[in-house]
VOBA-1610 file (N, C-alpha, C; in pm, whole numbers, padded with zeros to 5 digits, always signed):
BEGIN
Met-00134+00021+01543Met-00023+00072+01462Met+00035+00201+01519Gly-00021+00244+01629Gly+00035+00364+01690Gly-00049+00486+01658Asp-00028+00592+01736Asp-00108+00713+01725Asp-00090+00784+01591Trp+00028+00774+01530Trp+00051+00844+01403Trp-00048+00798+01298Tyr-00084+00670+01298Tyr-00175+00619+01196Tyr-00313+00684+01210Lys-00360+00697+01334Lys-00491+00759+01356Lys-00491+00903+01306Arg-00382+00975+01332Arg-00374+01114+01288Arg-00357+01125+01137Met-00291+01027+01077Met-00258+01037+00936Met-00376+01002+00844Phe-00460+00910+00886Phe-00564+00861+00798Phe-00706+00885+00849Glu-00720+00972+00948Glu-00852+01011+00997Glu-00861+01164+00997Gly-00981+01217+01006Gly-01001+01361+01020Gly-00942+01443+00908Lys-00879+01555+00944Lys-00827+01649+00844Lys-00719+01586+00758Leu-00628+01510+00821Leu-00523+01445+00744Leu-00581+01335+00655Gly-00684+01268+00702Gly-00749+01168+00619Gly-00806+01230+00493Arg-00866+01348+00507Arg-00921+01417+00389Arg-00810+01461+00294Tyr-00694+01497+00351Tyr-00580+01532+00265Tyr-00535+01412+00183Trp-00517+01297+00249Trp-00472+01179+00177Trp-00575+01131+00076Leu-00699+01163+00102Leu-00803+01130+00005Leu-00783+01210-00123Thr-00746+01337-00112Thr-00719+01417-00232Thr-00596+01365-00305Val-00495+01317-00230Val-00377+01259-00292Val-00415+01135-00371Ser-00497+01050-00309Ser-00542+00927-00376Ser-00622+00959-00502Asp-00709+01060-00493Asp-00796+01093-00606Asp-00719+01149-00726Arg-00599+01198-00704Arg-00519+01250-00815Arg-00453+01138-00895Arg-00466+01015-00850Arg-00394+00904-00912Arg-00481+00826-01011Lys-00576+00894-01076Lys-00669+00823-01164Lys-00599+00752-01278Glu-00505+00820-01343Glu-00433+00756-01453Glu-00348+00640-01403Val-00282+00660-01288Val-00201+00554-01229Val-00290+00436-01190Thr-00408+00467-01135Thr-00502+00362-01094Thr-00541+00275-01212Glu-00571+00336-01325Glu-00609+00260-01445Glu-00497+00165-01487Ile-00373+00212-01482Ile-00258+00128-01519Ile-00243+00014-01419Gln-00257+00044-01290Gln-00241-00059-01188Gln-00350-00165-01197Val-00474-00122-01217Val-00585-00218-01226Val-00569-00306-01349Ser-00526-00248-01460Ser-00501-00326-01581Ser-00394-00433-01556Phe-00287-00394-01487Phe-00180-00487-01452Phe-00234-00601-01365Leu-00312-00565-01263Leu-00365-00665-01170Leu-00462-00761-01239Lys-00544-00710-01328Lys-00635-00797-01402Lys-00559-00901-01484Glu-00445-00859-01537Glu-00365-00950-01619Glu-00291-01052-01533Lys-00242-01011-01417Lys-00154-01097-01338Lys-00226-01181-01232Leu-00346-01144-01194Leu-00418-01218-01091Leu-00516-01315-01153Pro-00515-01442-01111Pro-00622-01532-01153Pro-00753-01488-01089Lys-00864-01511-01158Lys-00992-01472-01101Lys-01020-01555-00976Gly-01063-01487-00872Gly-01092-01553-00746Gly-01101-01450-00637Leu-01143-01491-00517Leu-01159-01399-00406Leu-01025-01334-00374Thr-01022-01200-00374Thr-00898-01123-00362Thr-00905-01028-00242Leu-00800-01026-00162Leu-00789-00933-00049Leu-00706-00813-00090Asp-00768-00694-00087Asp-00695-00569-00106Asp-00650-00525+00032His-00525-00553+00061His-00464-00536+00192His-00423-00390+00207Cys-00492-00315+00296Cys-00477-00170+00309Cys-00541-00102+00188Cys-00671-00112+00179Cys-00746-00069+00059Cys-00773+00080+00056Gly-00763+00149+00170Gly-00791+00293+00172Gly-00932+00323+00125Pro-00949+00423+00039Pro-01083+00463-00007Pro-01137+00378-00122Gly-01073+00264-00147Gly-01122+00176-00253Gly-01070+00211-00391Arg-00959+00281-00396Arg-00903+00325-00524Arg-00880+00207-00618Ile-00828+00096-00565Ile-00806-00025-00643Ile-00924-00121-00630Ser-00977-00134-00508Ser-01082-00233-00480Ser-01205-00216-00567Ile-01249-00091-00582Ile-01375-00067-00653Ile-01366-00107-00800Pro-01268-00057-00876Pro-01261-00101-01016Pro-01227-00249-01031Leu-01144-00303-00942Leu-01106-00444-00952Leu-01225-00536-00923Ser-01318-00490-00840Ser-01432-00574-00803Ser-01529-00596-00918Gly-01513-00520-01025Gly-01592-00546-01145Gly-01541-00666-01222Tyr-01425-00716-01182Tyr-01358-00827-01251Tyr-01356-00954-01167Met-01352-00939-01033Met-01348-01052-00941Met-01398-01005-00805Pro-01443-01096-00719Pro-01485-01056-00584Pro-01366-01006-00503Val-01384-00893-00431Val-01275-00830-00357Val-01319-00802-00214Val-01230-00830-00120Val-01246-00787+00019Val-01145-00675+00042Gly-01194-00558+00079Gly-01106-00446+00108Gly-01087-00433+00258Leu-00960-00435+00302Leu-00930-00428+00446Leu-00849-00304+00476Asp-00887-00233+00582Asp-00813-00116+00626Asp-00843-00091+00772Leu-00758-00012+00838Leu-00779+00024+00978Leu-00849+00159+00993Ser-00849+00239+00886Ser-00909+00372+00892Ser-01060+00366+00869Gly-01137+00400+00971Gly-01282+00405+00955Gly-01324+00511+00855Phe-01252+00623+00853Phe-01283+00731+00759Phe-01267+00685+00615Leu-01154+00621+00584Leu-01130+00578+00447Leu-01224+00465+00407Leu-01256+00375+00500Leu-01349+00267+00468Leu-01489+00321+00441Gln-01531+00421+00517Gln-01663+00481+00493Gln-01666+00548+00356Thr-01555+00612+00320Thr-01544+00671+00187Thr-01554+00564+00080Ala-01484+00451+00100Ala-01491+00341+00004Ala-01633+00287-00006Lys-01701+00275+00105Lys-01839+00226+00105Lys-01931+00318+00026Asn-01916+00449+00048Asn-01999+00547-00024Asn-01971+00544-00173Arg-01844+00535-00209Arg-01806+00536-00350Arg-01849+00407-00421Ala-01841+00296-00349Ala-01886+00169-00407Ala-02036+00173-00434Lys-02109+00234-00341Lys-02254+00246-00360Lys-02287+00334-00479Glu-02216+00445-00493Glu-02237+00536-00607Glu-02205+00468-00740Ala-02104+00379-00737Ala-02062+00310-00859Ala-02148+00187-00887Gly-02239+00154-00797Gly-02324+00037-00816Gly-02248-00094-00801Val-02142-00093-00720Val-02058-00211-00702Val-02126-00307-00604Glu-02130-00435-00640Glu-02191-00536-00555Glu-02093-00645-00512Asn-01974-00645-00571Asn-01879-00754-00549Asn-01764-00713-00457Leu-01790-00612-00371Leu-01688-00560-00281Leu-01738-00568-00137Phe-01653-00623-00049Phe-01686-00637+00092Phe-01576-00570+00174Leu-01614-00481+00264Leu-01518-00398+00337Leu-01508-00443+00482Val-01383-00451+00530Val-01357-00500+00666Val-01258-00405+00734Arg-01290-00366+00857Arg-01197-00285+00934Arg-01118-00375+01028Ala-00986-00376+01013Ala-00903-00462+01097Ala-00757-00418+01090Asp-00679-00466+01186Asp-00535-00444+01192Asp-00467-00548+01103Met-00376-00505+01017Met-00311-00597+00924Met-00229-00706+00994Arg-00194-00684+01120Arg-00118-00785+01193Arg-00203-00901+01240Phe-00335-00880+01243Phe-00427-00981+01295Phe-00547-00992+01200Leu-00526-01057+01088Leu-00631-01064+00986Leu-00747-01152+01035Pro-00870-01101+01028Pro-00985-01175+01083Pro-01044-01274+00983Phe-00957-01356+00925Phe-01001-01452+00824Phe-00941-01589+00855Arg-01008-01692+00809Arg-00959-01828+00826Arg-00840-01852+00733Glu-00768-01959+00764Glu-00656-01998+00679Glu-00704-02031+00538Glu-00621-01992+00440Glu-00645-02023+00299Glu-00782-01975+00251Thr-00816-01852+00287Thr-00944-01793+00246Thr-00937-01736+00105Phe-00821-01679+00067Phe-00814-01597-00055Phe-00731-01663-00166Glu-00778-01641-00287Glu-00701-01682-00405Glu-00585-01586-00430Asn-00608-01457-00397Asn-00507-01353-00419Asn-00505-01256-00301Val-00387-01196-00279Val-00373-01082-00187Val-00288-00978-00258Ile-00327-00851-00249Ile-00248-00743-00306Ile-00219-00639-00198Asn-00098-00582-00202Asn-00058-00474-00113Asn+00011-00370-00200Val-00060-00261-00229Val-00016-00163-00328Val+00011-00028-00263Trp+00110+00045-00319Trp+00141+00183-00279Trp+00216+00188-00145Thr+00316+00102-00128Thr+00404+00102-00011Thr+00323+00104+00120Ser+00240+00003+00138Ser+00160-00009+00260Ser+00216-00116+00352Phe+00347-00138+00343Phe+00414-00239+00425Phe+00544-00181+00479Gly+00577-00217+00603Gly+00705-00176+00661Gly+00696-00064+00762Tyr+00574-00029+00810Tyr+00559+00085+00898Tyr+00573+00053+01047Phe+00584-00075+01081Phe+00596-00109+01222Phe+00740-00096+01270Pro+00760-00065+01399Pro+00896-00038+01449Pro+00984-00161+01461Ser+00925-00280+01472Ser+01008-00399+01492Ser+01006-00489+01368Glu+01117-00561+01349Glu+01126-00656+01239Glu+01021-00765+01256Glu+00997-00805+01382Glu+00901-00913+01409Glu+00761-00875+01365Glu+00720-00750+01389Glu+00586-00707+01350Glu+00571-00702+01198Asn+00672-00647+01131Asn+00664-00641+00985Asn+00664-00781+00923Glu+00747-00869+00975Glu+00747-01007+00925Glu+00615-01075+00958Gly+00557-01039+01073Gly+00428-01096+01111Gly+00318-01061+01013Val+00327-00943+00952Val+00229-00903+00851Val+00234-00999+00731Ile+00357-01032+00687Ile+00372-01124+00575Ile+00326-01264+00615Lys+00353-01303+00739Lys+00308-01434+00787Lys+00156-01444+00782Glu+00087-01337+00822Glu-00059-01336+00819Glu-00111-01343+00674Ile-00046-01271+00585Ile-00087-01276+00444Ile-00073-01418+00391Ser+00038-01482+00420Ser+00059-01619+00375Ser-00045-01713+00437Arg-00079-01690+00562Arg-00175-01776+00630Arg-00311-01776+00562Val-00359-01657+00521Val-00494-01648+00463Val-00495-01674+00313Leu-00377-01695+00254Leu-00368-01720+00110Leu-00372-01871+00083Arg-00448-01910-00017Arg-00457-02051-00051Arg-00327-02101-00111Ser-00302-02230-00101Ser-00186-02291-00164Ser-00192-02267-00314Gly-00084-02216-00371Gly-00083-02180-00512Gly-00138-02042-00540Gly-00183-01972-00434Gly-00239-01839-00450Gly-00133-01734-00479Thr-00176-01617-00524Thr-00087-01510-00569Thr-00085-01394-00471Phe+00035-01348-00438Phe+00052-01227-00358Phe+00134-01128-00438Ile+00080-01006-00454Ile+00151-00899-00524Ile+00182-00788-00424Leu+00311-00756-00413Leu+00359-00653-00321Leu+00425-00542-00401Asp+00382-00419-00377Asp+00435-00300-00446Asp+00502-00210-00343Met+00634-00189-00358Met+00711-00107-00265Met+00798-00007-00341Phe+00840+00101-00273Phe+00937+00190-00336Phe+01073+00121-00340Asn+01157+00159-00434Asn+01287+00097-00454Asn+01395+00181-00386Pro+01462+00130-00281Pro+01564+00210-00212Pro+01685+00241-00300Gly+01711+00158-00403Gly+01822+00187-00493Gly+01799+00317-00569Trp+01676+00337-00612Trp+01639+00463-00679Trp+01639+00578-00577Leu+01587+00550-00458Leu+01580+00653-00353Leu+01719+00706-00320Leu+01816+00616-00307Leu+01952+00656-00273Leu+02010+00751-00376Arg+01980+00727-00502Arg+02036+00808-00611Arg+01957+00937-00635Asn+01837+00946-00582Asn+01751+01063-00607Asn+01702+01126-00477Phe+01774+01103-00368Phe+01726+01147-00238Phe+01720+01299-00226Arg+01610+01348-00170Arg+01591+01490-00141Arg+01546+01502+00004Glu+01613+01589+00079Glu+01578+01606+00219Glu+01445+01679+00237Arg+01411+01766+00140Arg+01287+01843+00151Arg+01219+01853+00015Asp+01087+01850+00019Asp+01006+01872-00102Asp+00887+01959-00066Trp+00863+02061-00149Trp+00742+02142-00138Trp+00646+02101-00249Met+00518+02090-00216Met+00416+02063-00317Met+00301+02160-00296Glu+00258+02226-00405Glu+00143+02315-00395Glu+00034+02264-00487Glu-00086+02254-00430Glu-00202+02208-00505Glu-00316+02306-00483Glu-00431+02274-00541Glu-00544+02366-00533Glu-00585+02393-00388Glu-00584+02289-00305Glu-00633+02303-00169Glu-00524+02309-00063Tyr-00403+02257-00095Tyr-00303+02239+00009Tyr-00164+02285-00035Leu-00086+02328+00066Leu+00059+02340+00055Leu+00119+02231+00144Thr+00216+02158+00093Thr+00271+02045+00167Thr+00422+02051+00168Leu+00481+02033+00286Leu+00625+02018+00301Leu+00653+01879+00355Glu+00740+01806+00287Glu+00785+01677+00339Glu+00935+01687+00369Gln+00971+01652+00491Gln+01111+01646+00532Gln+01147+01500+00555Arg+01264+01459+00502Arg+01304+01318+00511Arg+01445+01305+00564Ser+01469+01195+00632Ser+01605+01156+00669Ser+01612+01005+00666Val+01729+00953+00630Val+01746+00808+00618Val+01855+00762+00712Glu+01824+00659+00792Glu+01923+00594+00876Glu+01957+00461+00808Trp+02066+00461+00732Trp+02098+00344+00651Trp+02139+00225+00736Arg+02193+00251+00854Arg+02235+00140+00940Arg+02114+00060+00987Ser+02008+00130+01030Ser+01886+00062+01074Ser+01788+00040+00959Lys+01821+00093+00842Lys+01740+00078+00721Lys+01599+00132+00742Arg+01593+00255+00790Arg+01463+00319+00810Arg+01468+00462+00757Met+01357+00503+00695Met+01343+00640+00648Met+01240+00711+00736Lys+01280+00825+00790Lys+01191+00904+00873Lys+01133+01018+00790Ser+01003+01040+00806Ser+00935+01145+00730Ser+00853+01233+00823Arg+00855+01362+00793Arg+00772+01459+00865Arg+00694+01538+00761Trp+00562+01533+00771Trp+00475+01602+00676Trp+00408+01720+00746Ile+00418+01838+00684Ile+00349+01958+00731Ile+00254+02000+00620Ile+00125+02004+00651Ile+00022+02026+00549Ile-00060+02149+00588Ile-00066+02245+00497Ile-00139+02370+00520Ile-00263+02372+00433Asp-00378+02384+00496Asp-00505+02399+00424Asp-00514+02544+00376Lys-00512+02565+00246Lys-00507+02701+00191Lys-00636+02779+00216Cys-00748+02710+00235Cys-00874+02781+00260Cys-00885+02828+00404Ser-00851+02739+00499Ser-00867+02772+00640Ser-00738+02817+00707Ser-00623+02798+00639Ser-00489+02826+00694Ser-00453+02735+00811Glu-00529+02630+00831Glu-00497+02535+00936Glu-00374+02453+00898Ile-00292+02423+00998Ile-00169+02347+00976Ile-00181+02213+01047Ser-00155+02105+00973Ser-00153+01970+01030Ser-00013+01914+01013Glu+00026+01829+01107Glu+00160+01771+01101Glu+00156+01626+01147Val+00234+01541+01080Val+00245+01402+01121Val+00387+01353+01090Ser+00442+01271+01178Ser+00575+01213+01158Ser+00566+01062+01172Phe+00643+00991+01092Phe+00645+00845+01099Phe+00775+00797+01036Asp+00806+00671+01055Asp+00922+00617+00986Asp+00887+00482+00925His+00968+00441+00829His+00934+00331+00741His+01057+00243+00719Arg+01041+00113+00731Arg+01150+00019+00707Arg+01180+00013+00557Ile+01307+00028+00521Ile+01350+00022+00382Ile+01394-00120+00349Tyr+01331-00180+00248Tyr+01367-00315+00205Tyr+01416-00311+00061Asp+01530-00375+00033Asp+01570-00389-00106Asp+01510-00519-00162Leu+01531-00543-00289Leu+01467-00657-00355Leu+01507-00789-00291Gln+01635-00808-00264Gln+01679-00936-00208Gln+01622-00960-00068Glu+01611-00854+00011Glu+01551-00867+00144Glu+01404-00908+00132Leu+01333-00845+00040Leu+01191-00877+00023Leu+01172-01021-00024Lys+01254-01062-00120Lys+01243-01199-00170Lys+01273-01299-00057Gly+01373-01268+00026Gly+01406-01355+00137Gly+01295-01360+00241Leu+01236-01244+00271Leu+01127-01238+00368Leu+01007-01317+00319Leu+00973-01302+00192Leu+00861-01377+00135Leu+00888-01527+00138Ala+01010-01564+00102Ala+01045-01707+00098Ala+01031-01771+00236Lys+01065-01697+00343Lys+01053-01750+00479Lys+00909-01782+00514Lys+00814-01717+00446Lys+00672-01737+00473Lys+00604-01816+00360Asn+00684-01898+00291Asn+00633-01988+00186Asn+00574-01913+00067Leu+00633-01799+00034Leu+00590-01721-00082Leu+00708-01712-00179Glu+00696-01782-00289Glu+00804-01791-00387Glu+00791-01682-00492Thr+00894-01600-00508Thr+00893-01494-00608Thr+00899-01555-00748Val+00803-01514-00833Val+00800-01567-00970Val+00823-01460-01076Glu+00791-01334-01042Glu+00816-01223-01135Glu+00846-01097-01055Val+00930-01010-01114Val+00961-00880-01052Val+00957-00773-01160Tyr+00889-00662-01133Tyr+00881-00551-01227Tyr+00926-00422-01159Gly+00963-00325-01243Gly+01002-00194-01192Gly+00892-00091-01202Ser+00778-00128-01263Ser+00663-00038-01272Ser+00541-00121-01312Phe+00424-00061-01296Phe+00301-00129-01337Phe+00282-00129-01488Arg+00373-00066-01559Arg+00374-00076-01705Arg+00454-00198-01751Lys+00488-00282-01656Lys+00561-00408-01680Lys+00703-00386-01729Glu+00765-00276-01686Glu+00905-00252-01717Glu+00992-00344-01632Ser+01101-00392-01688Ser+01193-00477-01613Ser+01249-00400-01494Phe+01272-00471-01385Phe+01326-00404-01266Phe+01473-00372-01285Asp+01508-00247-01256Asp+01646-00200-01259Asp+01676-00137-01123Glu+01770-00193-01050Glu+01798-00148-00914Glu+01833+00000-00907Ala+01894+00055-01012Ala+01934+00195-01011Ala+01826+00288-01065Lys+01742+00240-01156Lys+01651+00329-01228Lys+01503+00312-01194Ser+01464+00197-01147Ser+01321+00173-01121Ser+01276+00241-00993Gly+01164+00312-01000Gly+01110+00376-00881Gly+01038+00279-00789Arg+00992+00167-00842Arg+00914+00071-00766Arg+00977-00068-00769Ile+00943-00148-00670Ile+00968-00292-00672Ile+00831-00359-00665Ile+00794-00428-00770Ile+00665-00498-00775Ile+00694-00647-00785Ile+00664-00720-00678Ile+00694-00863-00670Ile+00565-00943-00682Ile+00565-01039-00773Ile+00455-01134-00783Ile+00506-01266-00727Ser+00439-01316-00625Ser+00482-01440-00561Ser+00366-01540-00554Arg+00401-01666-00539Arg+00304-01775-00525Arg+00329-01847-00394Lys+00220-01887-00329Lys+00232-01962-00205Lys+00262-02108-00236Thr+00371-02158-00179Thr+00412-02296-00206Thr+00347-02393-00106
//
């Protein structure tokens, strides 16, 4: 996935994103509740599972395979699963473009928190969806959670400062609407050590119709769309998220 990924999710930056993930406890509870309601019980792939924020609580309801490329985040997930006494979670380190599973292995696949669209080429991003469809059983469920560019356009900010107990963070953004990519530069200051970390990356922006079309090309039929995990109806202007529930045909 490129050098930016290694810098972003390992070492000092990995520990920063871990604190970001840990602040989402209330959001996590809402998301897990939504997933329990919308997913049939069965073997589920948490695609880009990170530190197990979703995988660990969901594994109390159904067997879960958590997949990620970050060794640091997977080790964190392993430690946390052990502390929680979780037995129904299996962790795999792999590249999302080349899933190490046989065809039609999973009843469900989930991709939560905008973990799709980071590759530079359309072919690579589409290949990710092709791989998800390949390992999903016929009639299986795929849930994709992305940010909504319609909301982004109306609420765009070039810069944001965030101050927390341990970190000061500056995010700088720019959008190239012609190529449909958003570029981000993160500068993170550790308040205890005064160390400065920086990472830059860009992300493919997909609207709802593009996502539905991309899924359809890979035999994934959209059956429901929400604007939040609270099951709010999707509104192109007002919804912060696009949450698509699809079935493999």
